[in-house]
C-alpha positions in Angstrom: 0.3 3.6 11.2 3.0 1.5 9.7 3.3 2.2 5.9 6.0 -0.5 5.3 4.6 -3.8 4.2 6.7 -6.8 3.2 5.9 -8.4 -0.1 5.5 -11.8 1.6 2.9 -10.4 3.9 1.0 -8.8 1.1 1.0 -12.0 -1.1 -0.8 -13.8 1.7 -3.7 -11.4 1.8 -6.9 -11.8 -0.3 -8.3 -9.1 -2.6 -10.6 -7.5 0.0 -7.7 -7.1 2.5 -5.5 -5.6 -0.1 -8.2 -3.2 -1.1 -8.6 -2.2 2.6 -4.9 -1.6 3.0 -4.8 0.4 -0.2 -7.6 2.6 0.9 -5.9 3.2 4.3 -2.7 4.1 2.6 -4.3 6.5 0.2 -6.0 8.2 3.1 -2.8 8.4 5.0 -1.1 10.0 2.0 -3.8 12.6 1.9 -3.6 13.3 5.6 0.2 13.5 5.6 0.3 16.4 3.1 3.7 17.7 2.2 5.0 17.9 5.7 7.2 14.8 5.7 8.6 13.8 2.3 10.2 10.6 3.6 7.0 9.3 5.0 5.1 10.2 1.8 7.8 8.3 -0.2 7.3 5.2 2.1 3.5 5.4 1.7 3.7 5.7 -2.1 6.1 2.7 -2.3 3.7 0.7 -0.2 0.8 1.7 -2.5 2.8 0.6 -5.5 3.6 -2.8 -3.8 -0.1 -3.4 -3.2 -1.0 -2.4 -6.7 1.7 -4.7 -8.1 0.4 -7.7 -6.0 -3.2 -7.0 -7.1 -2.1 -7.0 -10.8 -0.1 -10.2 -10.4 -3.2 -11.9 -8.9 -5.4 -10.7 -11.7 -3.1 -12.0 -14.4 -2.8 -15.5 -12.9 
């Protein structure tokens, strides 16, 4: 699974697709555990990007 998403890709998605990706990343973070800190960091950043895009869309 690729955890890195570009902002431009995310902005083109609708709310349901963003929610689906957010759920997938949260699951991946749980499954990864503490075995790979670099991967966890990338997943957390991707989650933050998605949450930021969702908040931007809500405030418009």
